[in-house]
C-alpha positions as CSV (number, residue, x, y, z in Angstrom):
1,X,0.0,0.0,0.0
2,X,1.3,3.5,-0.8
3,X,2.0,5.6,2.2
4,X,2.8,9.2,3.2
5,X,5.9,9.8,5.3
6,X,5.8,13.1,7.2
7,X,9.2,14.5,8.1
8,X,10.3,17.4,10.3
9,X,13.2,19.7,9.3
10,X,16.0,20.0,11.8
11,X,16.7,23.5,10.5
12,X,13.1,24.3,11.4
13,X,13.9,23.2,15.0
14,X,16.3,26.0,15.4
15,X,14.7,28.5,17.9
16,X,16.9,31.5,17.2
17,X,15.2,33.0,20.3
18,X,16.6,36.1,22.0
19,X,17.3,33.9,25.1
20,X,20.1,32.2,23.1
21,X,19.1,28.6,24.0
22,X,19.3,26.0,21.3
23,X,18.7,22.2,21.9
24,X,21.2,19.7,20.6
25,X,20.7,17.6,17.5
26,X,20.0,14.6,19.7
27,X,17.4,16.5,21.8
28,X,15.6,17.7,18.7
29,X,15.5,14.3,17.0
30,X,14.1,12.7,20.2
31,X,11.4,15.4,20.3
32,X,10.6,14.8,16.6
33,X,10.3,11.1,17.2
34,X,8.1,11.4,20.3
35,X,5.8,13.7,18.3
36,X,5.1,10.9,15.8
37,X,7.0,12.2,12.7
38,X,8.3,9.6,10.3
39,X,11.7,11.1,10.0
40,X,13.9,14.2,9.6
41,X,15.3,16.5,7.0
42,X,18.9,17.5,7.6
43,X,22.0,18.7,6.0
44,X,23.9,15.6,5.1
45,X,27.3,17.0,4.1
46,X,29.1,16.6,7.4
47,X,29.9,13.0,8.6
48,X,29.8,14.1,12.2
49,X,26.3,15.4,11.9
50,X,25.2,12.4,9.9
51,X,26.8,10.0,12.5
52,X,25.1,11.8,15.4
53,X,21.7,11.9,13.8
54,X,21.9,8.3,12.6
55,X,22.9,7.1,16.1
56,X,20.1,9.0,17.7
57,X,17.5,7.5,15.3
58,X,18.7,4.0,15.7
59,X,15.8,1.6,16.4
60,X,13.1,4.2,15.7
61,X,12.4,3.4,12.1
62,X,12.8,7.1,11.2
63,X,13.9,8.1,7.7
64,X,16.2,10.8,6.6
65,X,15.9,13.3,3.8
66,X,19.5,14.5,3.3
67,X,20.3,18.0,1.8
68,X,23.3,19.2,-0.1
69,X,24.3,22.3,-2.0
70,X,26.7,21.4,-4.8
71,X,28.0,24.0,-7.2
72,X,29.6,21.5,-9.6
73,X,29.0,17.9,-10.7
74,X,32.1,16.7,-8.8
75,X,30.9,18.3,-5.5
76,X,28.1,15.7,-5.3
77,X,30.5,12.8,-5.1
78,X,31.5,13.0,-1.4
79,X,27.9,13.7,-0.4
80,X,26.8,10.4,-2.1
81,X,29.5,8.7,-0.2
82,X,28.2,10.0,3.1
83,X,24.6,9.1,2.1
84,X,25.8,5.5,1.4
85,X,27.6,5.3,4.7
86,X,24.7,6.9,6.6
87,X,21.6,5.8,4.6
88,X,19.0,8.3,3.5
89,X,15.5,7.9,2.1
90,X,16.5,10.2,-0.7
91,X,18.9,13.1,-1.2
92,X,17.8,16.7,-1.9
93,X,20.0,18.8,-4.1
94,X,19.7,22.5,-3.7
95,X,21.8,23.3,-6.7
96,X,24.0,26.2,-5.8
97,X,24.2,27.6,-9.3
98,X,22.4,30.6,-10.9
99,X,23.4,30.1,-14.5
100,X,21.1,31.8,-17.0
101,X,22.1,29.3,-19.7
102,X,19.7,26.5,-20.2
103,X,22.4,24.4,-21.7
104,X,24.7,24.8,-18.7
105,X,21.9,24.0,-16.3
106,X,21.0,20.9,-18.2
107,X,24.6,19.7,-18.2
108,X,24.8,20.1,-14.4
109,X,21.5,18.3,-13.9
110,X,22.5,15.5,-16.2
111,X,25.9,15.2,-14.6
112,X,24.3,14.9,-11.1
113,X,21.8,12.4,-12.4
114,X,24.6,10.3,-13.9
115,X,26.2,10.1,-10.5
116,X,22.9,9.4,-8.9
117,X,22.4,6.4,-11.2
118,X,25.2,4.6,-9.3
119,X,23.5,4.7,-5.9
120,X,20.4,2.9,-4.6
121,X,18.4,5.9,-3.3
122,X,16.6,8.7,-5.2
123,X,18.2,12.1,-5.8
124,X,15.8,15.0,-6.3
125,X,16.2,18.7,-7.0
126,X,14.5,21.2,-4.8
127,X,12.6,24.2,-6.2
128,X,14.1,27.1,-4.3
129,X,15.0,30.7,-4.6
130,X,18.7,31.6,-5.2
131,X,19.3,28.2,-6.6
132,X,19.3,26.7,-10.1
133,X,15.5,26.3,-9.9
134,X,14.8,29.8,-8.6
135,X,12.9,31.0,-11.7
136,X,9.6,29.2,-12.5
137,X,9.8,29.7,-16.3
138,X,13.4,28.6,-16.4
139,X,12.7,25.5,-14.3
140,X,9.8,24.6,-16.6
141,X,12.2,25.0,-19.6
142,X,14.8,22.9,-17.8
143,X,12.2,20.1,-17.2
144,X,11.3,20.2,-20.9
145,X,15.0,19.7,-21.7
146,X,15.6,17.1,-19.0
147,X,12.2,15.4,-18.4
148,X,13.7,12.7,-16.2
149,X,14.6,15.4,-13.6
150,X,12.7,14.8,-10.4
151,X,11.9,17.5,-8.0
152,X,11.2,18.2,-4.3
153,X,8.4,20.7,-4.7
154,X,8.6,23.6,-2.3
155,X,5.8,25.7,-3.9
156,X,6.2,28.6,-1.4
157,X,9.2,29.9,-3.3
158,X,7.4,30.3,-6.6
159,X,4.3,31.9,-5.0
160,X,6.3,34.6,-3.3
161,X,8.9,35.1,-6.1
162,X,6.2,35.5,-8.7
163,X,3.8,37.4,-6.5
164,X,0.8,35.5,-7.9
165,X,-2.3,37.6,-7.8
166,X,-5.1,36.2,-5.7
167,X,-7.2,34.4,-6.7
168,X,-4.5,32.5,-8.6
169,X,-5.1,32.5,-12.3
170,X,-5.6,29.2,-14.2
171,X,-2.4,29.9,-16.1
172,X,-0.4,30.1,-12.8
173,X,-2.2,27.0,-11.5
174,X,-1.2,25.1,-14.6
175,X,2.5,26.1,-14.2
176,X,2.5,24.9,-10.6
177,X,0.8,21.6,-11.7
178,X,3.6,21.1,-14.2
179,X,6.1,21.4,-11.3
180,X,4.2,18.9,-9.3
181,X,4.0,16.5,-12.2
182,X,7.8,16.1,-11.7
183,X,7.7,15.9,-7.9
184,X,9.0,12.9,-6.0
185,X,8.6,14.6,-2.6
186,X,7.3,17.8,-1.0
187,X,8.4,20.5,1.4
188,X,5.7,22.1,3.3
189,X,5.3,25.7,4.3
190,X,2.6,28.2,3.5
191,X,3.5,31.5,1.8
192,X,1.5,34.5,0.6
193,X,2.3,36.4,-2.5
194,X,4.4,38.8,-0.3
195,X,5.8,36.6,2.5
196,X,7.8,33.3,2.2
197,X,6.2,31.9,5.4
198,X,3.0,33.0,7.1
199,X,1.5,31.8,10.4
200,X,-0.9,29.0,9.4
201,X,-2.8,29.4,12.7
202,X,-3.8,33.0,12.0
203,X,-7.4,33.1,10.6
204,X,-6.6,35.8,8.1
205,X,-4.1,33.5,6.5
206,X,-6.6,30.8,5.9
207,X,-6.9,31.8,2.2
208,X,-3.2,30.9,1.7
209,X,-3.5,27.7,3.7
210,X,-6.4,26.6,1.5
211,X,-4.5,27.4,-1.6
212,X,-1.6,25.2,-0.6
213,X,-3.9,22.4,0.4
214,X,-5.5,22.6,-3.1
215,X,-2.0,22.3,-4.6
216,X,-0.9,19.5,-2.3
217,X,-4.1,17.5,-3.0
218,X,-3.3,17.8,-6.7
219,X,0.3,16.7,-6.0
220,X,-0.7,13.8,-3.9
221,X,-3.2,12.5,-6.4
222,X,-0.7,12.9,-9.3
223,X,2.0,11.0,-7.4
224,X,-0.4,8.2,-6.4
225,X,-1.4,7.6,-10.0
226,X,2.3,7.3,-11.1
227,X,4.0,5.6,-8.1
228,X,4.4,1.9,-7.4
229,X,1.8,0.2,-5.2
230,X,4.2,0.1,-2.2
231,X,5.9,3.4,-2.7
232,X,6.2,6.1,-0.1
233,X,5.8,9.9,-0.6
234,X,7.8,12.1,1.7
235,X,6.4,15.5,2.9
236,X,8.7,17.6,5.1
237,X,7.3,20.2,7.4
238,X,9.7,23.1,7.0
239,X,8.5,26.0,9.0
240,X,11.8,27.8,9.2
241,X,13.2,30.1,11.9
242,X,13.7,33.8,11.4
243,X,14.0,35.5,9.0
244,X,11.6,32.9,7.4
245,X,9.4,33.2,10.4
246,X,7.8,36.6,11.0
247,X,8.9,38.1,14.3
248,X,7.5,40.6,16.6
249,X,9.0,43.7,18.2
250,X,10.8,41.5,20.7
251,X,12.7,39.7,17.9
252,X,11.0,36.4,18.5
253,X,8.4,34.3,16.5
254,X,4.8,35.5,16.5
255,X,3.6,31.9,16.9
256,X,4.9,28.6,18.3
257,X,6.4,27.1,15.1
258,X,6.7,23.7,16.7
259,X,2.9,23.6,17.4
260,X,2.3,24.8,13.9
261,X,4.5,22.0,12.6
262,X,2.4,19.5,14.5
263,X,-0.8,21.1,13.1
264,X,0.7,20.8,9.6
265,X,1.6,17.2,10.1
266,X,-2.0,16.4,11.1
267,X,-3.3,18.4,8.2
268,X,-1.3,16.7,5.4
269,X,-2.1,13.3,6.9
270,X,-5.7,14.1,6.8
271,X,-5.4,15.2,3.2
272,X,-3.7,12.0,2.3
273,X,-6.2,9.8,4.2
274,X,-9.2,11.6,2.6
275,X,-7.8,11.0,-0.8
276,X,-7.2,7.4,0.0
277,X,-10.8,7.0,1.1
278,X,-12.1,8.7,-2.0
279,X,-10.0,6.4,-4.2
280,X,-11.4,3.4,-2.4
């Protein structure tokens, strides 16, 4: 049976509070496990971090979405070695290139995909500002050039970067659907057309939450139709710390991001279950 794995970002566990206190990696992972998440999202470019995280998760059944930031094809090689030594569910490439040449971009992606063909886990490319995939039109052109390219769809970046008018036009919906047609996993935060991350618990942001739920429902359904009967789709809750999180005059978050992450986990599981029931 197909299943949804809901992960929590370790970066999103950073408090960045004015009191200066930050829990350890181990404390954060234990908190994530106790809350019922299926795994974590973490930078996987440092063997010490990977070793500590893997040891803490031992026996829990939790999965890892690793992240890396290569600039060149060769920079991916040591990351793949770390991911082989400390296994991941899949690897997320945030391609640290801003080339405006479609040919150069395609060569990078194809080079990374060639390396990925030698490992036994999936390698995806995240849609993200200030990365190779920062422009929506360019990314769609790149997907047309390299249709085998698989994405981690973080839709918040395109909404805020393009400042979609609300209600979102059918043209813009169609472009987002093309992104999701290539998605092998998702990152979850809710943006507005002016802010990368809004407080999902605020009633006046419900319109944006509903919009993202609409997109995620499409994405889940699209993935289900294409994936193997026993495949798993990963959705990472990624409610980031400031400056992603909006802060008050005191310099601290306006909401409890951890509680909002728990709410988001429950929400996407409900979306997934509702679709499974409808399909049945």
